[in-house]
Backbone as a ProteinNet text record, in pm:
[ID]
protein_1_A
[PRIMARY]
XXXXXXXXXXXXXXXXXXXXXXXXXXXXXXXXXXXXXXXXXXXXXXXXXXXXXXXXXXXXXXXXXXXXXXXXXXXXXXXXXXXXXXXXXXXXXXXXXXXXXXXXXXXXXXXXXXXXXXXXXXXXXXXXXXXXXXXXXXXXXXXXXXXXXXXXXXXXXXXXXXXXXXXXXXXXXXXXXXXXXXXXXXXXXXXXXXXXXXXXXXXXXXXXX
[TERTIARY]
-514.6	-603.7	-747	-839.1	-979.8	-1020.5	-1062.2	-1094.4	-1243.9	-1302.2	-1441.8	-1442.9	-1520.2	-1522.7	-1665.5	-1681.2	-1809.3	-1801.2	-1904.2	-1901.3	-1839.1	-1838.9	-1770	-1827.8	-1955.7	-2017.8	-2000.6	-1938.8	-1916.7	-1797.8	-1776.5	-1670.9	-1530	-1512.7	-1383.6	-1381.1	-1495.8	-1504.2	-1470.2	-1509.9	-1484.3	-1335	-1256.4	-1111.9	-1048.5	-1103.2	-1048.8	-1070	-1188.6	-1216.6	-1127.1	-1116.6	-1035.8	-889.1	-836.5	-696.5	-673.8	-770.7	-758.2	-754.2	-839.2	-841.3	-711.4	-665.9	-541.8	-422.5	-430.6	-321.9	-331.7	-435.9	-448.3	-534.5	-601.1	-686.5	-821.8	-885.7	-1026	-1107	-1215.7	-1295.6	-1440.6	-1498.4	-1641.3	-1698	-1801.2	-1853.5	-2002.6	-2044.1	-2185.6	-2239.4	-2339.4	-2394.4	-2547.1	-2606.4	-2752	-2822.5	-2772	-2833.4	-2726.3	-2705.2	-2597.5	-2606.3	-2725.8	-2739.5	-2667	-2635.2	-2563.7	-2412.5	-2369.6	-2225.9	-2188.1	-2119.8	-2094.5	-1968.6	-1882	-1755.8	-1778.8	-1716.9	-1726.7	-1585.3	-1568.2	-1437.3	-1455.5	-1373.8	-1385.9	-1351.1	-1273.7	-1239.9	-1322.8	-1430.1	-1518.5	-1653.9	-1694.6	-1827.1	-1908.5	-2024.9	-2113.9	-2230.3	-2251.3	-2361.2	-2459.8	-2584.1	-2685	-2725.9	-2727.7	-2767.1	-2744	-2769.6	-2763.3	-2664.1	-2571.6	-2469.2	-2529.9	-2652.5	-2719.9	-2785.9	-2778.7	-2832.1	-2718	-2713.9	-2606.3	-2597.6	-2711	-2710.9	-2645.8	-2672	-2611.2	-2460.8	-2420.9	-2278.2	-2204.9	-2267.1	-2206.9	-2171.9	-2260	-2240.6	-2111.4	-2075.1	-1958.1	-1830.4	-1840.2	-1721.4	-1674.8	-1768.6	-1732.4	-1636.2	-1521.5	-1422.3	-1323.5	-1341.1	-1248.2	-1120.3	-1013.1	-886.2	-872.9	-939.9	-937.6	-1059.4	-1092.2	-1208.9	-1167.1	-1223.6	-1203.6	-1340.4	-1353	-1478.9	-1457.3	-1527.3	-1523.9	-1667.4	-1743	-1882.8	-1895.8	-1995.7	-2023.7	-2172.7	-2209.2	-2350.5	-2414.5	-2538.3	-2619.1	-2735.5	-2816.4	-2926.2	-3021.6	-3047.2	-3148.6	-3091.1	-2960.4	-2902.1	-2925.4	-2937.1	-2953.9	-2833.6	-2856	-2748.3	-2633.1	-2666	-2562.7	-2524.4	-2539.3	-2515.1	-2376.9	-2273.6	-2136.7	-2109.7	-2161.7	-2140.1	-2208.6	-2334.9	-2408.5	-2345.4	-2309.9	-2246.9	-2115.8	-2036.3	-1907.6	-1926.4	-2026.2	-2056.1	-2092.1	-2171.3	-2207.6	-2084.9	-1997.9	-1877.7	-1785.4	-1763.9	-1676.7	-1731.3	-1863.2	-1923.8	-1902.3	-1919.1	-1898.7	-1751.6	-1662.3	-1519.8	-1480.8	-1535.9	-1507.7	-1564.7	-1683.4	-1746.3	-1664.8	-1613.2	-1545.8	-1392.7	-1342	-1196.5	-1120.7	-1181.3	-1112.4	-1039.2	-908	-831.2	-823.3	-834.3	-801	-911.6	-933.8	-1028.1	-957.3	-966.3	-915.1	-1036.1	-1054.8	-1177.7	-1146.1	-1225.2	-1205.9	-1284.7	-1221.8	-1288.2	-1242.4	-1298.9	-1265.9	-1157	-1094.6	-985.3	-1032.1	-1160.5	-1211	-1234.8	-1215.8	-1220.9	-1079.6	-1060.4	-925.7	-879.5	-746.4	-682.7	-571.1	-518.4	-418.8	-292.5	-252.8	-129.9	-145.2	-267.6	-292	-238.6	-198	-159.3	-227.6	-361.4	-438.6	-398.5	-387.6	-360.6	-493.7	-485.2	-606.6	-694.4	-633.7	-711.8	-785.4	-723.8	-787.9	-908.1	-892.6	-1004.8	-1119.7	-1084	-1186.5	-1260.8	-1185.4	-1247.7	-1337.7	-1295	-1379	-1504.6	-1492.5	-1609.2	-1708.7	-1657.3	-1744.6	-1810.6	-1730.5	-1785.4	-1896.2	-1873.3	-1973.3	-2100	-2083.6	-2199.4	-2280.1	-2209.3	-2276.5	-2323.6	-2242	-2272.2	-2242.5	-2299.6	-2275.1	-2303.6	-2418.5	-2448.2	-2348.8	-2298.7	-2201.2	-2069.5	-2027.6	-1906	-1921.6	-2036.2	-2061.1	-2059.7	-2113.7	-2114.1	-1972	-1889	-1749.4	-1673.8	-1700.2	-1633.2	-1678.2	-1809	-1858.6	-1806.8	-1797	-1743	-1598.2	-1520.2	-1382.7	-1379.8	-1470.4	-1476.4	-1503.7	-1593.5	-1626.9	-1504.6	-1431	-1311.4	-1203.6	-1186.4	-1084.3	-1112.6	-1238.9	-1276.4	-1261.6	-1229.1	-1218.1	-1078	-1070.9	-942.4	-884.7	-956.1	-908.8	-798.9	-732.3	-627.3	-691.1	-739.5	-803.9	-706.1	-731.2	-658	-760.9	-763.5	-851.4	-768	-809.3	-740.4	-824.3	-766	-839	-795.6	-891.7	-862.8	-922.6	-856	-911.8	-1015.1	-1009.4	-1103.1	-1063.1	-1152.8	-1124.4	-1169	-1090.4	-1126.1	-1112.6	-1146.6	-1146.3	-1016.9	-909.9	-781.2	-726	-612.2	-555.1	-492.6	-468.4	-398.7	-249.3	-183.8	-41.4	44.7	-10.2	68.7	166.9	156.5	246	163.2	189.3	113.1	189.9	145.7	206.7	119	182.2	110.7	153.1	58.3	90.8	-29.1	-46.4	-156.5	-211.7	-327.7	-383.6	-287	-244.5	-149.5	-4.9	21.8	158.2	183.9	263.4	302.7	182.7	82.9	-34.4	-84.7	-156.6	-221.4	-371.7	-444.6	-590.2	-664.1	-590.4	-653.1	-586.8	-659.4	-602.8	-705.8	-658.9	-752	-806.9	-927.9	-989.3	-907.2	-849.9	-769.7	-645.3	-585.5	-467.1	-504.6	-622.1	-670.8	-688.2	-746	-764	-629.3	-530	-395.6	-340.9	-350.4	-297.7	-376.1	-506.7	-589.4	-554.5	-536.1	-504.4	-370.6	-276.3	-146.1	-158.8	-257.3	-271.8	-323	-367.9	-413.5	-299.4	-177.5	-62.4	46.1	31.6	132	90.5	181.1	149.7	187.1	235.9	286.5	182	58.3	-42.4	-154.4	-128.7	-230.1	-269.5	-400.9	-457.8	-423.8	-407.6	-383.3	-474.1	-473.8	-559.5	-481.5	-388.1	-309.4	-395.6	-346	-413.2	-327.6	-387.2	-313.8	-359.8	-263.2	-296.8	-191.3	-214.5	-117.4	3
725.9	612.9	660.2	571.2	600.1	525.6	601.2	543.9	551.5	439.4	435.8	450.8	546.5	571.8	559.6	478.7	461.7	525.9	600.7	676.5	813.5	861.9	986.6	1108.9	1106.6	1224	1227.9	1125.9	1122.2	1206.7	1210.8	1298.1	1252	1123.6	1074.8	1071.6	1050.7	1044.2	1174.9	1284.8	1414.7	1444.4	1432.2	1453.9	1348.7	1227.6	1124.1	1162.2	1208.1	1249.8	1367.3	1466.4	1584.1	1548.3	1462.1	1422	1340.7	1257.3	1178.6	1270	1371.1	1466.8	1548.8	1589.9	1667.3	1587.2	1455	1367.8	1336.4	1387.6	1368.9	1253.1	1186	1073.2	1120.9	1037.6	1055.2	982.2	1042	983.1	969.5	853	832.3	790.6	859.4	838	808.7	709.9	677.8	749.8	834.3	915.4	908.2	879.3	865	996.7	1107.3	1238.7	1335.8	1346.4	1430.9	1577.1	1626.4	1767.5	1798.3	1694.8	1716.7	1718.5	1696.3	1687.8	1806.3	1902.8	2029.1	2029.2	1931.6	1930.9	1912.7	1998.2	1990.5	1988.5	1907	1900.7	1834.1	1874	1818.2	1669.8	1620.9	1478.1	1401	1462.8	1397.2	1369.5	1242.6	1202.9	1151.1	1210.6	1169.4	1091	971.4	885.6	874.2	905.2	892.8	746.3	697.1	558.3	512.1	384.4	323.7	208	206.6	101.4	-35.4	-40	-167.5	-221.8	-145.3	-189	-237.7	-366.9	-417.4	-343.9	-307.6	-238	-100.8	-30.3	101.7	89.1	-10.7	-33.1	-64.4	-144.8	-179.9	-55.5	44.9	166.8	238	227.5	298.8	217.4	86.7	1	-23	-31.9	-60.8	44.3	1.1	91.8	148.3	118.7	169.9	86	147.5	76.6	22.6	86.8	44.1	103.3	45.1	88.5	122.2	230.5	265.6	277.9	221.2	226	286.3	396.6	460	471	366.2	364.7	364.4	435.9	438.2	428.7	378.4	364.3	500.3	513.4	629.8	583.8	677.1	647.4	542.6	548.8	461.6	345.4	326.6	220.2	84.1	-21.4	-156.7	-196.6	-287.7	-330.1	-395.6	-457.4	-525.5	-447.1	-316.4	-231.7	-251.9	-246.7	-254.8	-390.4	-495.7	-630.3	-647.6	-607.8	-620.7	-534.9	-411.3	-321.6	-379.8	-435.4	-492.1	-612.2	-693.9	-806.3	-756.3	-648.6	-590.8	-537	-469.7	-411.9	-522	-625.7	-735.1	-806.6	-827.1	-893.6	-811.3	-679.7	-592.7	-592.2	-591.7	-593.3	-721	-832.3	-958.4	-958.4	-901	-894.7	-812	-699.3	-604.3	-610.5	-705.7	-724.4	-613.9	-555.8	-452.8	-522	-508.4	-595.4	-554.6	-425	-383.3	-304.5	-341.2	-270.2	-228.6	-100.6	-48.2	-4.6	-67.5	-47	-1.5	92.6	146.5	65.1	40.8	-27.5	34.8	-14.4	41.2	-35.9	28.8	-32.7	-148.3	-153.9	-260	-390.7	-389.9	-513.9	-571.9	-677.5	-730.1	-826.8	-835.2	-930.9	-1002.4	-1114.2	-1192.1	-1115.5	-1013.7	-939.1	-848.2	-825.2	-734.5	-790.1	-698.1	-731.2	-631.4	-642.1	-540.8	-528.2	-402	-371.6	-348.6	-321.5	-301.9	-193	-80	30.2	-13.6	-100.8	-149.2	-236.6	-321.6	-406	-321.1	-217.4	-127.2	-57.3	-8.7	61.4	-32	-156.7	-251.9	-281.9	-294.8	-319.8	-205.3	-82.9	34.4	39.3	12.7	13.3	-89.9	-207.2	-313.4	-275.9	-208	-167.8	-58	35	149.9	120.7	48	24.5	-120.3	-212.9	-354.8	-400.2	-363.5	-406.2	-352	-230.7	-172.2	-249.8	-284.1	-362.3	-500.3	-562.8	-694.8	-688.4	-580.1	-562.8	-547.5	-473	-456	-587.4	-669.4	-798.3	-891.9	-890	-975.1	-927.1	-796	-739.5	-785.2	-788.1	-836.1	-982.1	-1062.7	-1203.5	-1217.3	-1133.8	-1136.4	-1102	-1000.1	-959.6	-1067.4	-1128.1	-1231	-1353.5	-1374.2	-1486.8	-1453.3	-1328.8	-1285.2	-1311.2	-1336.9	-1357.4	-1227.8	-1117.7	-990.2	-932.6	-827.8	-761.4	-659.8	-706	-617.5	-572.3	-452.5	-399.1	-331.6	-370.2	-305.9	-206.9	-83	19.7	45.6	17.8	39.3	170.7	242.4	368	369.7	435.6	448.7	560.9	649	761	864.8	892	984.7	1125.3	1224.6	1362.4	1447.4	1573.3	1663.9	1744.3	1689.4	1757.7	1775.6	1842.3	1875	1753.9	1770.3	1670	1693.9	1607.4	1624.7	1529	1413.8	1312.5	1241.6	1267.1	1205.3	1121.6	992.6	902.1	772.2	692	561.6	452	347.1	231.2	109.4	43.4	-72.6	-163	-210.7	-302	-260.7	-307.2	-271.9	-311.9	-212.8	-239	-240.7	-219.7	-224.6	-99.9	-6.9	114.5	194	211.4	289.4	373.5	480.7	566.3	548.3	645	631.2	736	821.8	926.4	934.1	989.3	1027.6	1114.4	1205.5	1288	1208.7	1241.3	1176.3	1203.6	1322.8	1358.1	1270.6	1235.1	1149.3	1003.6	959.7	827.1	820.9	926.8	933.6	927.5	997	997.8	855.3	781.6	645.3	553.6	567.7	482.6	504.9	629.3	659.5	597.9	596.6	535	384.9	321.7	176.6	133.4	227.4	194.8	138.4	185.2	140.6	71.6	69.3	8.8	-134.7	-228.8	-370.2	-420.1	-332.3	-374	-447	-398.5	-450.4	-528.7	-583.3	-664.3	-782.2	-801.5	-907.9	-890.1	-763.7	-733.3	-618.1	-590.9	-486.2	-400.6	-319.1	-234.4	-128.9	-80.8	26.8	152.1	261	385	486	554.3	645.9	754.5	847.2	955.1	904.5
-1480.4	-1459.7	-1443	-1470.3	-1445.4	-1319.2	-1218.6	-1088.5	-1062	-1024.5	-980.8	-829.1	-779.2	-635.3	-583	-478.5	-411.7	-273.6	-237	-112.5	-131.4	-255	-288.7	-218.6	-184.7	-123.5	27.7	85.3	229.6	272.3	403.9	457.3	422.2	397.3	348.6	196.8	137.1	-8.1	-77	-18.1	-82.4	-95.5	10.6	-8.6	-98.7	-99.4	-187.4	-333.4	-366.5	-504	-542.2	-454.2	-485.3	-505.7	-420.2	-434	-561.2	-596.2	-719.2	-840.4	-840.6	-951.4	-954.1	-837.1	-829.6	-881	-867.3	-913	-1061.9	-1126.5	-1270.2	-1314.6	-1219.2	-1254.6	-1306.5	-1385.9	-1419.8	-1313.7	-1268.9	-1161.5	-1206	-1178.6	-1196.7	-1062.3	-1015.7	-881.1	-884.7	-808.4	-794.2	-671.7	-692.3	-584.1	-588.9	-473.6	-467.4	-500.2	-443.1	-464.5	-512.4	-642.6	-695.7	-654.7	-622.9	-584.2	-453.6	-376.6	-250.3	-269.7	-393	-422.1	-510.1	-451.6	-521.1	-606.5	-588.9	-662.2	-812.2	-890.5	-1036.8	-1095.8	-1199.3	-1264.3	-1399.9	-1496.3	-1630.4	-1634.7	-1536.5	-1531.9	-1429.6	-1380.9	-1285.2	-1349.8	-1346	-1394.5	-1276.7	-1255.7	-1147.3	-1205.7	-1153.1	-1195.6	-1080.2	-1104.4	-999.9	-986.1	-863.1	-843.9	-702.1	-680.5	-548.4	-551.7	-457.3	-453.8	-425.2	-377.5	-353.4	-479.4	-587.6	-716.5	-805.3	-838.2	-924.8	-1058	-1114.6	-1243.7	-1231.8	-1121.9	-1102.4	-1079.9	-1004.3	-978.4	-1108.7	-1194.4	-1322.9	-1404	-1402.4	-1481.5	-1442.6	-1315.3	-1264.5	-1282.1	-1260.3	-1266.3	-1409.2	-1502.2	-1641.5	-1695.9	-1742.5	-1800.4	-1701.1	-1572	-1470.8	-1466.6	-1420.7	-1402.1	-1260.5	-1166.2	-1026.3	-956.6	-841.2	-765	-622.7	-569.2	-428.7	-362.6	-243.4	-170.2	-32.9	-6.6	125.9	177.3	154.3	194.3	346.2	394.4	537.5	561.3	676	708.9	734.7	690.5	723.6	810	853.1	944.9	889.6	760.3	702.1	620.2	623.3	542.9	607.7	527.3	582	666.8	760.3	849.8	773.8	659.5	580.7	456.2	461.5	344.8	285.5	368.9	317.9	253.8	314.7	260.7	126.6	119.1	-6.6	-115.1	-79.3	-176.7	-228	-138	-178.2	-269.5	-242.9	-331.2	-471.1	-477	-607	-679.9	-605.6	-665.4	-717.4	-636.7	-678.2	-801.4	-806.1	-921.2	-1048.3	-1036.5	-1152.8	-1194.5	-1098.2	-1130.6	-1203.9	-1161.4	-1229.1	-1370.8	-1386.3	-1518.1	-1615.7	-1569.6	-1659	-1649.3	-1574.2	-1569.2	-1498.6	-1395.9	-1317.7	-1203	-1192.9	-1102.7	-957	-925.2	-788.4	-719.6	-592.2	-505.7	-377.9	-345.4	-219.1	-137.2	-21.1	55.7	197.8	247.5	381.4	483.8	600.4	710.2	841.7	951.4	1082	1154.1	1251.8	1325.7	1413	1445	1532.2	1458.7	1327.8	1249.6	1251.3	1326	1349.5	1240	1225.2	1133.8	1210.7	1158	1232	1270.5	1193.3	1224.6	1346.7	1390.7	1502	1633.7	1720.2	1857	1950.5	1959.8	2032.6	2179.4	2221.9	2361.7	2434.7	2562.9	2642.5	2582.6	2541.3	2486.1	2358.9	2280	2157.8	2190	2292.1	2333.3	2387.9	2461.9	2515.6	2402.2	2303.2	2190.7	2110.7	2093.6	2021.7	2101	2232.1	2317.3	2305.5	2309.5	2298.1	2160.5	2056.3	1919.9	1905.6	1960.8	1951.8	2026.3	2141.1	2220.7	2152.3	2090.1	2028.5	1886.2	1812.2	1669.9	1632.4	1707.2	1683.2	1541.3	1483.3	1346.8	1244.1	1266.8	1174.4	1181.7	1302.5	1319.8	1256.4	1278.3	1219.8	1067.7	1013.4	868	816.4	889.3	849.2	851.4	952.3	961.3	849.7	819.3	711.2	576.2	559.8	436.2	416	524.3	514	470	522.7	482.4	333.7	283.1	140.1	56.3	98.2	24.4	30	145.8	160.3	74.2	40.3	-45.7	-194.2	-224.7	-363.6	-418.2	-546.1	-613	-669.5	-652.2	-704.9	-615.2	-663.8	-586.4	-491.5	-378.4	-281.7	-173.7	-123.8	-9.3	80.9	206.6	303.3	383.6	384.3	462.1	587.1	702.1	826.8	891.5	943.8	1010.7	1149.8	1246.4	1381	1383.9	1480.6	1485.9	1380.9	1288.3	1180.3	1217.6	1176.6	1205.4	1079.4	1093.7	978.5	969.7	1020.9	1019.1	878.7	866.5	735.2	666.8	538.6	458.1	474.8	551.1	576.8	495.4	460.2	391.3	482.7	613.5	710.9	807.4	808.8	895	910.7	1005.4	1029.4	970.4	924	871.4	951.9	1013.9	1095.7	1111.3	1234.2	1266.7	1402.4	1436.3	1566.1	1677.1	1754.5	1862.7	1819.2	1691.1	1638.1	1553.2	1607.4	1534.5	1484.9	1570.4	1531.1	1646.8	1611	1708.9	1702.7	1757.7	1763.9	1681.2	1611.2	1530.2	1393.1	1297.6	1168.1	1095.7	1013.1	936.7	818.3	780.9	664.5	538.5	531	414.1	403.5	518	514.7	486.1	532.7	494.7	343.3	287.2	141.7	70.7	124.5	66.7	58.1	168.6	170.6	77.2	78.1	-8.7	-155.5	-192.7	-331.9	-373.2	-283.4	-312.9	-337.5	-273.8	-286.4	-423.8	-503.1	-637.9	-722.1	-695.7	-775.6	-693.6	-561	-473.6	-440.8	-459.3	-436.3	-295.9	-211.1	-80	2.9	0.6	92.7	23.3	-92.1	-159.5	-69.2	-57	26	174.1	214.8	354.6	399.1	529.9	584.7	683.4	634.4	724	791.6	905.9	977.8	966.7	924	904.4	1010.7	1073	1182.1	1193.3	1285.5	1304.9	1381.5
[MASK]
+++++++++++++++++++++++++++++++++++++++++++++++++++++++++++++++++++++++++++++++++++++++++++++++++++++++++++++++++++++++++++++++++++++++++++++++++++++++++++++++++++++++++++++++++++++++++++++++++++++++++++++++++

């Protein structure tokens, strides 16, 4: 498959790109500053551009079979970066007939299946206090996806770390069969599986150790 990946140069994006290539996929990635991305491969195409530019997003989505987004806020990104970027991605997918989007979000973005415990409420309170605009952007981004007719899957992760790629993790909901940590490499593993797995279409499972 040909996979379009947004956020490829980030800490979760890098293992996602590598795993996609290792699995035999062709990857096209939109990167603002390609010189910061050292990975090279004959099946990897890097396009310089900005995810907030619809024209740049179009270049990456056109011809793809599926899209994965692991975008994260940086120091200078707009407060609504993820929402605007997702709107651009969805518009391009509709234009070019790309059916599936797998998007990363945080565990503090709740869904109806969640049964948050005290620790979950505490973590959400802390997240809101420290990064309120980022949390609000994640919640608005989820609303945008839920209004889409495409085959979207939101993968939520708790505290991400730089641990190894084990391929062993739990899939559940906040407060239901989940922990508070997971490696970025294992999040990438689960996200990549969702490209062809229909189990969680139009859902937002939480993956953890």
